[in-house]
PAZAPA-564816 format. One record per residue: residue in one letter; x negated, y negated, z of N, C-alpha, C in turn. Coordinates in pm, whole numbers, padded with zeros to 5 digits, always signed. Atoms other than C-alpha are relative to their C-alpha. Last residue first. Layout:
<nodes>
AXYZXYZXYZ ...
</nodes>
This chain:
<nodes>
Q+00027-00113+00088+00006-03456-00211-00142-00001-00052 S+00143-00031-00004+00001-03707+00076-00038+00119-00088 W+00073+00077+00100+00337-03868-00003-00148+00037-00007 E-00059-00016+00132+00561-03608+00167-00079-00075-00107 T-00132+00062+00009+00330-03598+00466+00054+00023-00140 P-00068+00009+00129+00024-03396+00565+00138-00062+00011 T-00069-00124+00032-00140-03479+00901+00076-00017-00130 R-00134+00014+00056-00400-03744+00971+00061+00136-00028 D-00067-00128+00021-00712-03766+01184+00144-00023-00044 W-00144+00028+00005-00897-04094+01138+00072+00130-00034 R-00076-00120+00039-01265-04079+01230+00149-00029+00015 H-00112+00040+00086-01389-04436+01269+00071+00121-00060 K-00110+00045-00084-01608-04353+01569+00123-00040-00081 K-00065-00119-00057-01838-04151+01346+00123-00038+00082 L-00105-00043+00092-01910-04474+01159+00075+00122+00052 A-00109+00098-00012-02103-04610+01458+00118+00040-00089 F-00071-00026-00125-02311-04291+01470+00117-00097+00018 E-00070-00128+00010-02406-04325+01104+00083+00027+00125 V-00117+00024+00085-02491-04692+01147+00083+00127-00013 S-00092+00085-00075-02721-04622+01444+00128-00029-00079 K-00075-00079-00096-02878-04330+01261+00101-00084+00076 E+00065+00008-00130-02979-04553+00970+00089+00074+00101 L-00023+00121-00078-02805-04428+00663-00087+00000+00124 K-00088-00021-00114-02884-04178+00390+00020-00133+00071 K+00001+00105-00100-03028-04216+00042+00101+00030+00111 G+00127+00004-00070-03128-03932-00187-00007-00105+00109 G+00064-00129-00021-02841-03996-00427-00134-00014+00068 S-00009-00033-00143-02688-04340-00377-00066+00133+00031 A+00112+00063-00071-02812-04453-00719+00001+00032+00149 M+00116-00087+00014-02573-04203-00877-00121-00056+00075 N-00017-00119-00084-02280-04400-00737-00121+00092-00007 T-00003+00034-00143-02392-04737-00874+00005+00124+00087 E+00132+00051-00038-02491-04613-01218-00008-00029+00150 V+00095-00112+00003-02177-04405-01254-00136-00046+00050 N-00028-00080-00119-01958-04695-01146-00094+00118+00010 K+00051+00073-00117-02125-04925-01401+00025+00076+00129 V+00145-00015-00010-02071-04666-01674-00054-00068+00125 K+00076+00107+00063-01696-04658-01612-00149+00019+00025 R-00048+00018+00137-01457-04374-01541-00079-00105-00076 M+00067+00110+00070-01591-04228-01218+00048-00007-00143 G-00057+00020+00133-01422-04011-00957-00063-00121-00065 P-00080+00122+00018-01657-03930-00672+00058-00005-00141 I-00053+00019+00136-01765-03566-00649+00088-00125-00008 I-00115+00089-00014-02004-03516-00356+00054-00025-00141 T-00021+00098+00107-02246-03222-00356+00127-00079+00028 H+00098-00025+00105-02403-02986-00104+00015-00095-00118 V-00059+00036+00130-02232-03096+00217-00107+00016-00107 D-00095-00106+00032-02357-02912+00526+00070-00025-00133 E+00065-00102+00081-02658-03144+00526+00091+00117-00035 N-00039-00133-00046-02442-03431+00649-00058+00107-00092 C+00066-00025-00129-02612-03769+00604+00028+00142+00051 L+00132-00058+00025-02508-03756+00239-00078+00025+00128 I-00017-00143+00032-02149-03812+00349-00135+00067-00020 F-00048-00067-00121-02236-04142+00518+00012+00150-00025 R+00117-00027-00081-02440-04241+00212+00037+00063+00134 L+00076-00111+00056-02136-04207-00009-00117+00038+00090 A-00081-00122-00005-01912-04423+00211-00077+00121-00052 L-00006-00043-00140-02178-04690+00266+00073+00134+00011 E+00131-00062-00024-02230-04709-00110-00007+00052+00143 A+00004-00126+00075-01857-04768-00155-00133+00072+00023 M-00073-00100-00078-01857-05029+00124-00003+00136-00070 T-00144+00007+00018-02127-05220-00060+00067+00105+00088 M-00066-00127+00032-02482-05261+00069+00149-00024-00019 G+00041-00047+00132-02701-05573+00062+00064+00130-00043 T+00021+00105+00098-02671-05635+00435-00049+00059-00132 P+00131+00068-00002-02559-05327+00623-00011-00104-00111 I+00069-00015+00128-02184-05254+00635-00133-00076+00004 L+00104-00102-00009-02074-05217+00998-00081+00014-00128 P+00111+00049-00082-01874-05543+01021-00118+00098+00008 K+00082+00104+00063-01669-05426+00719-00114-00053+00088 L+00135-00048+00031-01548-05101+00873-00094-00112-00044 A+00071-00021-00126-01239-05243+01046-00144+00046-00022 E+00043+00131-00050-01118-05377+00711-00083+00015+00127 A+00117+00041+00079-01108-05022+00579-00054-00133+00049 H+00113-00085-00040-00880-04908+00861-00127-00039-00076 E+00039+00041-00135-00646-05203+00799-00120+00081+00049 V+00072+00126+00012-00640-05130+00426-00049-00047+00136 S+00131-00028+00060-00544-04770+00494-00084-00126-00011 T+00085-00060-00103-00264-04869+00732-00140+00025-00053 N+00026+00096-00107-00107-05105+00480-00096+00054+00105 L+00087+00109+00046-00146-04870+00186-00035-00095+00114 N+00139-00044+00006-00006-04565+00366-00094-00114-00038 E+00042-00050-00132+00326-04716+00475-00148+00036+00001 R+00027+00113-00088+00361-04915+00152-00052+00045+00137 V-00129+00060-00036+00322-04605-00064-00029-00106+00105 F+00007+00124-00076-00035-04557-00174+00138-00064+00013 Y+00079-00025-00120+00005-04195-00277-00004-00125+00089 T-00077-00090-00087+00288-04227-00528-00074+00031+00130 S-00123+00070-00038+00140-04533-00699+00087+00085+00091 R+00021+00074-00124-00199-04361-00689+00124-00077+00044 W-00025-00084-00117-00082-04112-00950-00009-00077+00131 D+00127-00026-00067-00070-04387-01214+00031+00077+00129 D+00054-00122+00059+00236-04377-01440-00137+00035+00056 K-00081-00116-00035+00418-04622-01212-00055+00131-00056 P-00104-00029+00099+00137-04876-01242+00075+00128+00035 F+00045-00084+00110-00050-04945-00916+00114+00024-00099 I-00109-00076+00062+00022-05237-00683-00057+00079-00117 T+00036-00082+00117-00229-05391-00441+00121+00079-00049 E-00080+00043+00116-00072-05652-00209-00028+00083-00125 K-00138-00038-00028-00194-05489+00113+00093-00042-00114 T-00061+00093-00094-00543-05512-00032+00145+00047+00023 L-00146+00002-00012-00764-05259-00202+00045-00104+00101 T-00061+00088+00101-01123-05336-00305+00152-00007+00011 G-00018+00134-00054-01311-05204-00003+00069-00096-00093 T+00076+00088+00088-01435-04903-00197+00009-00144+00051 L+00136+00021-00046-01328-04694+00099-00091-00066-00104 T+00003+00083-00121-00958-04734+00022-00143-00037+00038 G+00023+00140+00032-01001-04605-00332-00009-00091+00121 E-00082+00040+00116-00859-04252-00317-00014-00148-00033 D-00139-00003-00048-01020-04206+00028+00094-00056-00107 F-00046+00137-00019-01357-04314-00117+00144-00008+00049 P+00093+00073-00088-01530-03977-00078+00044-00142+00030 V-00066+00121-00049-01222-03799-00219-00092-00079+00094 R-00080+00078+00094-01405-03466-00260+00064-00120+00072 A-00076+00105-00068-01691-03310-00069+00075-00081-00104 I-00022+00115+00087-01801-02983-00231+00084-00100+00077 V-00098+00101-00042-01941-02720+00005+00000-00118-00095 G+00025+00133+00053-02115-02397-00103+00111-00096+00040 V-00099+00041+00100-02065-02096+00125-00031-00143-00045 D+00075+00050+00115-02364-01952+00310+00092-00032-00116 L-00026-00091+00112-02142-01751+00548-00075-00039-00127 L+00022-00140-00042-02276-01916+00865+00010+00097-00118 R+00143-00014-00027-02304-02261+00706-00034+00144+00035 C+00066+00000+00131-01955-02229+00562-00150+00017+00016 L-00024-00131+00060-01829-02133+00908-00067+00010-00136 P+00079-00103-00069-01995-02436+01070+00019+00139-00060 F+00142+00009+00033-01854-02662+00796-00085+00102+00075 L+00030-00043+00136-01496-02542+00835-00149-00001-00031 N-00002-00145+00019-01458-02555+01213-00046+00046-00139 D-00037-00076-00120-01506-02905+01353-00017+00150-00019 E+00116-00025-00084-01703-03081+01077+00032+00094+00116 P+00070-00120+00044-01411-03042+00837-00123+00034+00085 A-00046-00124-00061-01221-03293+01059-00072+00125-00051 Q+00115-00071-00052-01429-03593+00944+00035+00137+00060 D-00035-00142-00011-01166-03753+00722-00121+00084+00040 F-00125-00020-00074-01210-04126+00784+00025+00148+00029 I+00012+00069-00129-01576-04164+00686+00125+00021+00085 N+00048+00137+00015-01536-03901+00415-00005-00066+00138 Y+00092+00036-00108-01457-03534+00364-00053-00140-00028 I+00008+00144-00021-01171-03392+00157-00088-00027+00121 V-00081+00053-00109-01254-03029+00086-00015-00152+00006 Q-00010+00143+00030-01385-02812-00194+00097-00060+00101 V-00119+00068-00050-01499-02471-00077-00008-00147-00038 A+00005+00146-00012-01741-02239-00251+00133-00054+00052 D+00137+00052-00003-01840-01872-00272-00010-00151+00020 I-00002+00140+00040-01510-01703-00188-00139-00061+00020 L-00028+00007+00144-01498-01323-00180-00004-00142-00055 G+00125-00007+00075-01664-01272+00158+00017-00014-00149 T-00008-00117+00088-01329-01192+00321-00129+00019-00078 K+00058-00116-00066-01431-01432+00600+00015+00128-00081 L+00146+00002+00017-01367-01725+00368-00064+00124+00060 T+00032-00038+00138-00999-01629+00354-00151+00003-00023 T-00014-00146+00008-00967-01642+00733-00039+00050-00139 L+00104-00067-00079-01106-01997+00738+00006+00153-00009 V+00078-00082+00093-00898-02140+00453-00098+00090+00076 N-00093-00088+00070-00632-02360+00613-00071+00086-00105 D+00006-00133-00062-00885-02506+00860+00088+00102-00072 P+00128-00069+00020-00955-02807+00640-00010+00138+00061 E-00018-00133-00057-00586-02907+00621-00130+00081-00012 W-00012+00008-00146-00595-03285+00568+00031+00135+00064 R+00034+00124-00070-00538-03250+00191+00030+00011+00150 N-00104+00104-00006-00507-02889+00080-00047-00121+00079 V-00087-00004-00117-00831-02696+00033+00099-00116-00001 S-00019+00142-00028-00981-02648-00311+00104-00008+00110 I-00133+00047-00041-01092-02286-00308-00005-00150+00024 G-00008+00093-00111-01386-02124-00483+00144-00037+00030 F-00133+00052-00032-01476-01840-00714-00004-00090+00122 H-00031+00017-00141-01809-01762-00879+00140-00058+00018 K+00115-00034-00083-01941-01635-01211+00035-00002+00149 V+00020+00095-00110-01617-01621-01408-00119+00046+00083 K-00068+00125+00036-01548-01457-01747-00012-00108+00108 G+00098+00104+00032-01798-01172-01726+00061-00134-00036 D-00006+00028+00144-01532-00900-01749-00096-00111-00042 K+00045-00122+00070-01629-00773-01403-00005-00023-00150 K+00145-00009-00020-01597-01125-01263-00057+00119-00077 L+00062+00110+00074-01252-01170-01415-00152+00000+00016 K-00004-00027+00144-01142-00826-01296-00072-00107-00079 E+00089-00114+00025-01257-00881-00937-00005+00031-00149 I+00136+00052+00006-01098-01225-00940-00101+00112-00023 A+00022+00087+00116-00763-01080-01038-00144-00048-00008 N+00009-00082+00121-00769-00789-00794-00032-00084-00122 K+00123-00080-00008-00847-01020-00501-00019+00083-00126 W+00115+00081+00042-00584-01275-00602-00129+00080+00001 Q-00027+00070+00126-00294-01029-00593-00125-00075-00048 D+00076-00063+00108-00439-00799-00324+00016-00073-00133 S-00079-00044+00116-00320-01029-00048-00090+00059-00109 N+00008-00146+00017-00533-01037+00266+00083+00052-00116 A+00136-00055-00004-00612-01409+00266-00007+00149-00032 W+00017-00084+00118-00267-01526+00155-00132+00079+00003 S-00082-00121-00020-00184-01655+00504-00012+00095-00119 D+00085-00104-00058-00475-01895+00456+00077+00128+00027 E-00055-00030-00131-00261-02101+00221-00079+00117+00057 W+00023-00125-00072-00428-02259-00082+00076+00004+00132 V-00063+00016-00132-00409-02516-00358-00026+00130+00076 H-00025+00143-00015-00616-02561-00675+00081-00036+00124 F-00144+00004-00020-00771-02214-00660+00035-00143+00040 Q-00055+00024-00133-01121-02258-00796+00152+00010+00001 Q-00144+00009+00016-01324-02124-01090+00062-00010+00140 L-00077-00004-00125-01696-02196-01070+00148-00021-00031 D+00093-00004-00113-01944-02128-01349+00074+00014+00132 I-00015+00119-00084-01683-02039-01609-00094+00012+00121 C-00005-00030-00143-01795-01780-01867+00006-00131+00078 E-00034-00142-00015-01753-01769-02244+00014+00038+00145 V+00107-00083-00057-01740-02146-02279+00048+00144+00008 S+00079-00058+00109-01536-02386-02492-00122+00077+00053 L+00140+00031-00027-01416-02574-02183-00094+00047-00111 N+00015+00145-00009-01057-02577-02308-00146-00041+00018 K-00020+00058+00132-01077-02214-02421-00022-00151+00003 L+00113-00043+00084-01227-02091-02096+00009-00063-00139 S+00114+00085-00035-00970-02298-01907-00123+00037-00081 K-00025+00134+00054-00684-02132-02091-00118-00093+00028 E+00018-00008+00145-00830-01787-02021+00023-00137-00065 T+00145-00006+00019-00860-01877-01653-00031+00008-00149 Y+00052+00137-00002-00500-01985-01671-00152-00005-00003 E-00051+00081+00111-00380-01644-01788-00064-00139-00001 I+00070-00040+00122-00603-01449-01547+00043-00087-00118 I+00142+00033-00018-00481-01633-01240-00078+00030-00127 H+00012+00145+00014-00123-01613-01364-00145-00045+00012 A-00014+00032+00143-00142-01236-01417-00017-00150-00025 A+00119-00038+00075-00278-01185-01064+00008-00043-00147 P-00005-00143+00035+00002-01376-00893-00118+00031-00092 F+00113-00063+00066-00121-01714-00768+00015+00152-00017 C+00112+00087+00035+00147-01960-00667-00110+00068-00081 E-00049+00127+00052+00491-01810-00625-00112-00087-00054 E-00063-00026+00129+00357-01456-00587+00052-00128-00066 I+00107-00009+00101+00123-01576-00311+00059+00020-00138 K+00062-00132+00007+00428-01678-00109-00104+00001-00112 Y+00023-00055+00134+00516-02037-00026-00068+00137+00010 T-00111-00089+00039+00658-02107+00321-00021+00064-00137 P+00007-00130-00069+00327-02241+00451+00109+00097-00040 K-00061+00007-00133+00335-02514+00185-00002+00138+00065 S-00083-00115-00034+00118-02564-00123+00058-00022+00140 P+00077-00117-00038+00000-02912-00212+00091+00120+00020 W+00116+00038-00079+00079-02977-00491+00045-00082+00120 K-00030+00088-00112+00356-02790-00672-00126-00021+00084 F+00045+00136+00031+00302-02641-01017+00041-00101+00108 N-00119+00085-00017+00505-02327-00930-00031-00148-00025 K-00102-00036+00099+00230-02110-01080+00123-00088+00011 P-00094-00097-00055-00037-02292-00879+00112+00026-00101 P-00116+00063-00064-00293-02462-01103+00089+00107+00064 I-00123-00063+00048-00624-02280-01158+00117-00070+00067 K-00097-00052-00097-00925-02502-01105+00122+00057-00069 T-00138+00036+00032-01248-02610-01275+00093+00069+00097 A-00097-00053-00097-01618-02622-01199+00139-00044-00041 A-00140+00038+00021-01875-02666-01475+00088+00070+00102 Y-00095-00091-00063-02245-02661-01389+00142-00054-00013 L-00107+00079-00059-02484-02831-01631+00104+00097+00054 T-00080-00081-00091-02814-02666-01713+00099-00092+00069 K+00006+00030-00143-02943-02862-02011+00083+00100+00081 E+00138-00019-00045-03025-02760-02369-00015-00022+00149 T+00026-00144-00018-02658-02706-02451-00142+00027+00049 H+00121-00016-00081-02600-03075-02394-00030+00147+00029 R+00101+00099+00040-02347-03191-02652-00132+00019+00073 N+00044-00031+00137-02144-02872-02614-00106-00099-00050 L+00085-00119-00006-02127-02923-02238-00056+00034-00138 L+00127+00040-00061-01996-03277-02288-00096+00118+00005 N+00075+00076+00101-01730-03154-02531-00135-00044+00054 G+00049-00094+00100-01619-02893-02280-00081-00068-00107 L+00120-00063-00055-01597-03161-02012-00059+00099-00099 I+00102+00104-00003-01355-03364-02223-00131+00057+00052 R+00050+00013+00137-01161-03045-02294-00108-00108-00009 E+00085-00116+00031-01132-02975-01923-00060-00013-00140 S+00128+00022-00067-01004-03328-01862-00096+00116-00025 K+00072+00108+00066-00733-03277-02122-00138-00022+00061 G+00115-00046+00076-00627-02937-01989-00083-00109-00065 T-00029-00129+00065-00279-03024-01870-00112+00043-00095 G-00042+00027+00138-00385-03384-01793+00028+00125-00079 Y+00035+00138+00032-00585-03292-01486+00033-00026-00147 G-00106+00093-00037-00397-02975-01391-00030-00145-00028 W-00102-00005+00105-00639-02755-01584+00107-00104+00028 A-00111-00091-00030-00902-02876-01341+00094+00003-00118 T-00123+00032+00072-01231-03071-01338+00109+00097+00043 D-00119-00067-00052-01553-03083-01140+00125-00049-00072 F-00120+00068+00050-01889-03160-01298+00123+00079+00042 F-00118-00069-00051-02224-03076-01139+00124-00080-00036 N-00015-00129+00068-02550-03163-01319+00121+00079+00048 C-00118-00071-00050-02600-03533-01249+00015+00132-00076 G+00028-00123-00072-02957-03630-01334+00118+00073+00060 L+00048+00032-00134-02931-03995-01437-00017+00124+00089 D+00130+00067+00010-02909-03912-01808-00061-00024+00138 V+00097-00103+00038-02626-03667-01734-00140-00060-00004 A+00015-00089-00116-02434-03938-01550-00104+00109-00028 K+00088+00069-00094-02496-04184-01834-00025+00086+00124 E+00136-00007+00054-02349-03936-02080-00100-00068+00094 L+00048-00137-00017-02039-03897-01864-00144+00015-00049 A+00021-00020-00143-01992-04273-01842-00055+00140+00027 N+00123+00071-00037-02040-04317-02218-00034+00022+00148 V+00111-00073+00060-01778-04052-02291-00133-00063+00041 V+00010-00127-00072-01533-04213-02049-00120+00080-00050 E+00069+00030-00125-01604-04554-02201-00017+00125+00085 R+00140+00030+00028-01519-04423-02546-00078-00027+00128 E+00075-00118+00043-01198-04257-02425-00148-00028-00022 E+00019+00012+00144-01063-04553-02228-00096+00109-00046 S+00105-00085+00057-00935-04466-01880-00004-00013-00151 G+00127+00072+00015-00749-04748-01707-00113+00082-00056 T+00001+00101+00106-00456-04550-01570-00139-00064-00008 W-00012+00135-00052-00505-04233-01370+00001-00097-00116 G-00121+00021-00078-00444-03867-01451+00021-00138+00057 A-00122-00046+00066-00683-03777-01732+00128-00033+00075 L+00013+00010+00145-01029-03918-01670+00129+00038-00071 G-00035+00131+00051-00944-03988-01307-00009-00016-00150 W-00145+00018-00005-00949-03618-01223+00040-00132-00067 M-00058+00035+00130-01306-03576-01344+00152-00014-00001 G-00140-00040-00009-01508-03581-01022+00075-00050-00122 Y-00094+00082+00077-01879-03601-01108+00141+00057+00014 G-00056-00062+00118-02160-03482-00883+00101-00093-00065 V-00117+00073+00049-02376-03673-00639+00044+00066-00130 E-00071+00046-00119-02611-03448-00447+00126-00077-00036 S+00025+00140-00032-02703-03285-00776+00083-00041+00121 V-00096+00095+00056-02677-02908-00768-00034-00142+00044 N+00046+00128-00052-02952-02651-00724+00086-00106-00065 W+00014+00112+00094-02768-02326-00780-00062-00119+00074 N+00141+00035+00022-02843-02043-00536-00019-00104-00110 T+00014+00000+00146-02482-01922-00567-00146-00022-00039 R+00055-00126+00051-02524-01831-00200+00002+00011-00152 G-00036-00125-00064-02478-02191-00091-00060+00121-00068 F-00145-00014-00009-02524-02472-00338+00038+00137+00055 R-00037-00139+00029-02890-02554-00278+00149+00017+00029 R-00017-00084-00117-02925-02933-00282+00041+00140-00044 Y-00079-00120+00023-03058-03171-00544+00006+00083+00128 N+00037-00112-00085-03182-03528-00523+00093+00117-00028 M-00108-00082-00055-03142-03771-00809-00059+00112+00086 
</nodes>
């Protein structure tokens, strides 16, 4: 496993981290296999784990807390997120800070996360949605100042709304945010335009989420794929999105080098960008952990990287793109 400096936190984080949404919000997660997958990740050098209170109303956090307790001898970084008070994902420009992150709510849910994780201090606490119009509000500033002063949070970050990488730029300039989590993959290359250069300038850590475009970039979806109603993906891969996504994935197949899967191609494309410090693919099975962790330290031939650049797919938020 290779490690990269995570911005001004000065942490050395594994290039491939662990996204824990799927452990609580998707179908097909068996508890024993989840535990085995997490243990395998630690064995292979993964040290960055991303969860949220919103992943199963604390269930995913508790799973991570158990992992941390089993490995007190290791340095494992725990990142979690505060849900918006109105519990609506993503936020919208019409929402006010009081509707999503009043100071009391930030503190209340940080306390819940501390309990779920069984820690005294959270390594990285993130806002689970964001609007850049909130940048100058004292609500969130006062709350994070108190939580840091009380020793309950080391660093704060923001998880940027889907397909809105610029909806955080003013906030980053306050100097109060140490990390940004953003969708970045072969299709979603927009963060390269403005967000990544600013993060580089301000020395802000960058977490790339959704490396497989919720599954499209694994190459396993077809236009006939159907997800169970209790699986979040059933609301994302509506027919309109599924058909177009599969078509975009099919167009990549001629570019996959011999002996490589589309999923590996997707991870290695992201690793080509030094502005990204860690990738957090969702993993629920040991075999997925082994495959994804093996991508660490591996990039792509320049000719392949440049060819993939042409598959940028700029999209705008819709009712189903929560």
